[in-house]
C-alpha positions, 0 to 999 in steps of 0.5 A, a space after each residue: 681200451 679202444 671201446 673206452 677211448 670211443 666213449 670218453 668224448 661223448 661222455 665228457 660232452 653229456 656232463 658238461 652239456 647237462 650242467 650248462 643246459 641246467 643252468 640255462 634252464 634255470 635262467 628262464 625260471 625252469 628246473 634243471 632237470 628240464 634243461 637236461 631232458 631237452 639236451 638228450 632229446 635235441 641231440 638224440 635220434 628224434 632231432 639232430 641225431 648225433 648221439 644214440 643211447 648205448 648199452 654203457 649209457 643205458 648202465 650208467 643211467 640205471 644206476 643214476 635213477 638208483 641213486 636218485 631214488 635212494 636220495 629221495 628215501 633219505 630225504 623221507 621223514 618216517 615219523 610223518 608217513 601216516 599224515 599223508 597215507 589216505 592221500 597218497 593211496 587214493 591219488 594212486 588208485 585214481 592214477 591207476 584206474 583213469 590211465 587204464 580205462 581211457 588208454 584201453 578205450 583209446 587204443 581199441 578205438 585206433 584199431 588195436 584188439 582189446 588184449 592190446 588196447 588193455 596192455 597199452 592202458 597198463 603202460 600209461 598206468 606207470 608213474 615215474 616218481 624220479 622226475 617229480 622227486 628231482 623237480 619238486 626238490 628244485 622248487 623246494 616242495 619236496 618237504 610239503 604234504 603235496 610233495 610227500 603225497 606225490 612220492 607216496 602215490 607214485 610208490 604205492 602206483 608202482 605196486 599197483 601198476 605191477 599188479 595190473 601188469 601181472 593180471 594182463 600177463 597172467 590172462 595172456 598165458 605169461 607168469 603167475 598172478 598168484 606168485 607175483 602176489 606172494 613175492 611182492 607181499 613178502 618182499 617189503 617187510 623183509 626188505 624193511 627189516 633186513 635193512 633195519 638190522 644192517 644199517 645201525 651195525 654199519 653205522 657203528 662199524 663205521 666209528 671204529 674205522 679209519 676211512 669214513 668212506 668204508 661205510 659209503 661203499 658198503 651202503 652203495 653195495 647194499 643199494 644195488 643189492 636192494 635194487 636187484 632183489 626188489 625186482 628179481 625177488 619181489 616183483 617190483 621196480 628197481 627204483 622201489 628197492 632203492 627208495 626203501 632202502 633209503 628210507 632205512 638209512 635215513 632212520 640211522 644216519 643223521 643229516 651231514 653224514 658221509 652216506 648223505 653227502 658222499 651219495 649226493 655228490 656222486 649221483 648229482 655230479 655224474 650218474 644222475 645226469 646221465 639218467 635225464 639225458 638218456 631219457 631224452 636220447 631214447 626218443 625216436 620220431 619214427 612213431 610220430 610221423 608214422 601214426 601222429 594222431 594216436 600219438 597225439 591222442 595218447 599223449 592228451 590221454 596220459 596227461 589228463 588222466 593222471 591229473 584229473 585221476 591223482 587230483 580226484 584222488 587227492 581230494 578223497 584224501 582231504 586235499 582242497 582243489 589247488 593242492 589236488 591239481 598240484 598232486 595230479 600234475 606231479 603224477 604226469 611223468 611216466 619215465 622208466 617204468 613205463 618204458 620196462 613194462 612197454 617192452 615186455 609188451 613188445 617182447 611178448 607180441 602184445 605190442 607191435 613196434 609201431 605202437 611201441 615208437 608211439 609209447 616211447 614218444 608218449 612217455 618222453 612227452 610226459 616226462 618233458 611236460 612234467 617240469 614246466 607243469 610243475 613250476 607252473 602249478 606250484 608258487 615261488 620256493 619262498 611262498 610255499 607253506 606246508 598243507 596239512 592233511 588229516 592223520 590216518 593209519 596207512 603208511 607212506 611218505 612225508 619228505 623233508 630236506 
C-alpha cells in the first residue's frame, strides 16, 4: 500500500497535466499528442528532472499503446484494404531501405564498426504507427487514402524491420532467422482465423448477458492475449497483435457497440495519456551532450530518409507528389519499436550505452517532430478530400471513422 500511495499523486499529475497540455497544444494549432509528449519531455530527466519513468508507469504505458493500436484497428475498413495495398508495400520498402543504408553509413563514419553501424541502421528502420495514427485521427484524415497508406505501411514496416533485425542478429550468432520467418508466416493467418471465429461468438454471447460490459471485458482479455502471442509466438511487436484483433473485431461489432465506446473511454481517459507522457520521460540529455554531432546527424538522417524513402515508395504506388510527401512525413516517428530494438542491441553488446542514449534522443526527436510536421503537410480537416489510388490485390488498411 505504501508503494501505491507514493505513486498516486504523480499519476494524478500526469493525467491532469496531459489533458491540460493537450488543450494548450490544440490552441496553438497542434494535435493534443504533441502537448502530451512535450509534458513528459519537460518534466523528465532531459529538462527539469522532476519525474522519471518507472516500472509501474511503463506497464500502464504499454497497455496504453496496445489500446491505441486496437482502436486504430477498430477504425479500419477491411472492405477497402486492397485499394491502398500497393502504395503501402512500396512505402514500407522505401521506408526501410533508405534509413537502413544511410544510418549504417552514418554510424560507420562516426567510428562504429560495420556490425554496430548496421544495427544502428536497423533501429532507424522502425516506424511507430501509434503516434501517426493518433495525430491523423485528430486531424480528421485517418480515413483518407494517405492516412490508410501510412497505417498500412507502418504495419508492413514493422514486419520488415523485424526481418532485418532477425537477419542482423542471426549473422551475429543471436537467434535463428529461419525459425523467426516460420513463426511470422504462421502467426498472421492463425491470428486472423482464430479471431474471426471467436469474436462473432463473443458478440452473440453478449446478447444473452444482463451486463453489456461482459463482452468488453472478454475482448480486453483477448487483446492482451493477442499482444502476448504476437511477440512470443509470432516474433512481431505486441502492437501488431493488438491491431490485428482490432481489425477483426471491426468486422463483427458495429460502430456504437460497447466495445468501440468502452475501449475508447478507457484508453483516452487513462492509459493512452500515460503512453505519450512516458515517451517524453524516457529522454535523457547525457547522450546529446556526450556526442552532439552524432545525435544531430542521426536525427537528420532519421527524418529525411523516412520522408524520401516513404515518399518515393508512395509515388511508385500511384500517389502524386503532395500526397507522397504527406505519407513520407507520416512515417517519420520511431517510437516504441525502435526502443525495443535498441534495447536488444544494448543487451547483446552491439550498441554501447552512449550510442543507446543517442538513439533514445533520436527516437524522442522523431516522435516529437511528427505531429507538427503532419499538421504542416496536411490541409485543414474541412478541406481534406479522400484521394483514390489504383486498386491492387495486396491487402492492407483503409481507415474509416
